[in-house]
N, C-alpha and C positions, 0 to 999 in steps of 0.2 A: 504559416498557420492560417486556416480559414477564419474569417471574422464574421461570416453571415450569422444572423440570428436564427435560433432554432425554430422550426416550423411547427404548425399544429400537429403534423404527423410525428415530429420528434417527441412531443408530449405524449402522444398515443403510444409510442414505443416504450417510453419510460413507464407508463401506466400498465402496458402489457407485461413488462418484466415483473412489476409488483404483483399484478394479478396472477401471473403464472407461478410465482413463488408462493403466494398465499394459498392458491388452490392445491399446489403440490404438497404444501405443508399440511393441509387438511386431509387430503385423500390420496396423495401420490407418494412417490418414493422419498420425499423429504419428511414424511410424518414421523419417522423413527430417528431422525437426526436430532441429536441434543445440542442446542446452541446455548453455551454458557450465558448467563445474564450479563448485560452491560454493567461494568463496575459503576457503583453509585458516584464515585469520585470523577469518573470520566464523564458521566452525564452532567455533573456540576461544572466540570471544566468546559464542556461544550457550551453550556448556558452562559458561563462567564465570558467566553470568547465570541459569543454571538452579537455582542453590542459593537457599535462603530468604534468606541474607544474603551477597550477592556480595562478593568481595574486591576492593576498590578498587585495591590494589597490583597484583593479577593483571591486572585490566582495563587498568591503566596500562602494564604490561609488554607487553600485546598491542598497545596503541596505539603504543608506542615502537618496536615492531619494524618499522613501516613509516614511513619518514621523512616522506613526503608526508602521511600520515594524521595523524602527530604535529603537523606544521606546520599542518594545518587546524584542529586543536583549539586550538593556541596562537593562531592568527589570530583565531578566534572569541572566545577568552577575553580577548584584548587589544583586541578591537574595540569599537565604539561602545556596544554593550549593556552591557559590563562595565568599560569603562575607568575610570569613577569609583570603582570598588571599592578600588583601591589601586595599588601598584607593578605594573609589567608582569610577567606570568608568564614564566618562563624555562625551565621544563620541564613535561612532560606531566602529572605529578602535580598540580602547582599549577593547571594549566589545568582539569583535571577537577574539582578541588575547587571552583573558582570557577564552572564551568558547571553542575555537578551530575552525578551518576553516570548517571541515566536519560537526561538530555539528551546527555551525552557518548556513550553507547552508541548513541543515535539518530543522531548525527553520524557515528560510525564505521560503522554499518550502511549508511547512505546512501552514504558514501564507497566502501566495499567493493563494494556492488552496482553503483554507477556505473562503477567500473573493471573489474568482471567482465563487464558488458554495456555496452560503449561504444556511443554513438549518434552517428553522424556524418552521417546522411541528412537532407536538407532537409525531408522529409516529417514528421520528428519533431523539428523545431527546438525547443529548450528542453525536451526530454522530461524529463530528470532535474531540471531546475529546477522544472518544474510538479509533478513527482512529490513533490519535497521540500515544496513549498507545500501540496499536498494532505495530506501526512503531518502537517504542522503544524496544518492545519485539523481533521484527524481527532483529534489529541491534544487540541486546544482543546474540541472537542465532547465527547470521551470524559470530560473532566474534569467535565462536567455530567451524566454518566450513571453513577450508582452501579453498580458491578459490571462495567463494561466496562474491560478492561485497557488502560492507556495504551500499553504496549509493543505490544500486538496492534493497537490502533488505528493507531499510527504505521506498523507494517509493512504494514497493509492499504492505507493511503494511498500508501505508497512503491511497493508492488509491484502496485497495482491493474491497471495497463495494461502491465505488463512483457512480456506476450505479444506486443505490437506490435513492439518492436525485435527480439525473437527471430524472429518470423515474417519480418520484413524481411530479416534476415540469412540465413534458411534457405530461403525459398520464392520461386522465380522468379515475378515478376508481382505480388507482394504490394504493391509501391508503387502500381501502377495500381489495385489493389483498394481501397487506402485512399482514393484520390481518388474512385473510383466510389462507395464506401460513404458518404463524406462528402457527396456531391452528391445522392444519391438520396433522395427523400422518400416513396417508395412502400413501403419496408420498412426494418426496423432495420439498423443498421450490421453487426451480427454475422450477419445473414441474408445479406448480400452476401459476407462472408468465407466463410461455409459454402458458398454457391453456387459460389464460385470455387475454394475450396481444401479443402472437406470438413472444415474445422475453423475455429476462431476464436480471437481473442486471449484470451478468458476461459478457454478450455480450455488453451491453451498457457501462460498465466500460472499456472494451477493446477498444470501439469506442472512449471514452474520451482520452485514451492514444494515439490512432492513430491520432486523430485530433490535440492533443497537441504536437505531434512529440516527444513523450517520447520513450525510448528504445523498440525495437521490442520484446525483451525477456520479458519485463514487460507486453506488450500487450498480448503475448501468455499465460503467467502465469495467468493473471487476467481472460482471456477468459476461461481457463481450470481449474480454482481453485476449482470448484465443481466436476470435472471429475476425481475422485481419481482412477477409474478403469484404467486410462491411465498411471498411474505411472509405469515407466520403459519401456514404448513403444519405439521402436527403431526410430520411425519417429518424435520424439519430442526432442528438444534440452535438454541435461541433466540439464542445469541451470534452465530451466523452471520447470522440475520435482523437483529440490531442493527447489525452491521458494514455490511451492505448498505444499511440505511435511513440510517444515519449517513453512509455514503459518498456517497449521493445528495445529502444536504444539504451535505456538505463541498464537493462538486463545484460545487453551485449557488452557495454563498457565495464560493468561490474565483473563479468566473466573474463574479460581481457585483463583486468586488474588482478584477478585470481589465477591467471595463467591457464584458464580453461578454453577448450576449443569453442568455436561458434556453434550454436544449436540450429536445429532445423527451422525454427520460427524465423531466426535472423536470416538464414540463407534464402528462404523463400519469400520473405515479406519486407525486408529492410528497404527496398526501393520504394514501395508504396508508403511506408512510414515516413521516409525522408521527403518524398514528394508532398505528402500532406502537410508536413511542417515547413516546407519550402527551404530546405537546407541542402547543402552539397557536402562533398567530402572535406572541404576546408573547415566548415563549421563543425563537422563531426570530429575532426582531429582536435579542434579547439576544445570541444566538450570533453574529449578524452583526457586532455591535459588537466582541465578543471576538475573533473570527477576523480582522477588519479590523485591530485593534490589534496582533495577533501578526504578521500579514503585513507591516504597515507597519514594525514593529520589525526584522524580518528584512531 
């Protein structure tokens, strides 16, 4: 993984992405896209976790303020992964202590995102389930990459394709576009989206991150996650490249776990992603074992 500091040009690229999103939202194809507001509890959770030493009690109070979210934490803490630890947890503080703060925050973030952007369409069956799996795979990979934030990796995996359900809810004909894009072999998926709607799920996903005030690095990585030709470009922050490269590998390993064939992105760009991360096939096999173990446990 590259360790060089981002250049002034990298800052300009991030600013360019923000400016393009804002301009397109005012006068371009994004002006009719409805972005659900960021859940208030997620904003509170982000604020609580922004300090060097987050307050476990404060995070527990945030979790307890939503009965269903608290129940989710308790269910996980008392589930098969943790049952041998001791007596059943009966309140959120116990559950979070057993699960761990970072893992609890990941569960809460996924819960709040899923309820803010519900997906009921057959075209996106298991969307949030697969997003959660991708987030787990990203965290597993990030643990092997010094310097890559586990929280950022989780958010990238979770929100990577969030533009799709937002487009499905906002744009007439997008369901048909999804079917067409998946069937065509003459051009990339996002090329069909742009041909039909003048935007794509990478742009709309970045807009969700922008509106929800999530990290700018996350916004940039989601905006560029299909632009593998940009890997290594000097005007893009190195951590953005790392998220994109790790995301390609996480998707591949998740597909292998599900028994799915490799996709075109992997076939065409895995060598560049592995080169950026400075890994070989031995490391990839090790990551496959680690991701498989985590997904099997879940």
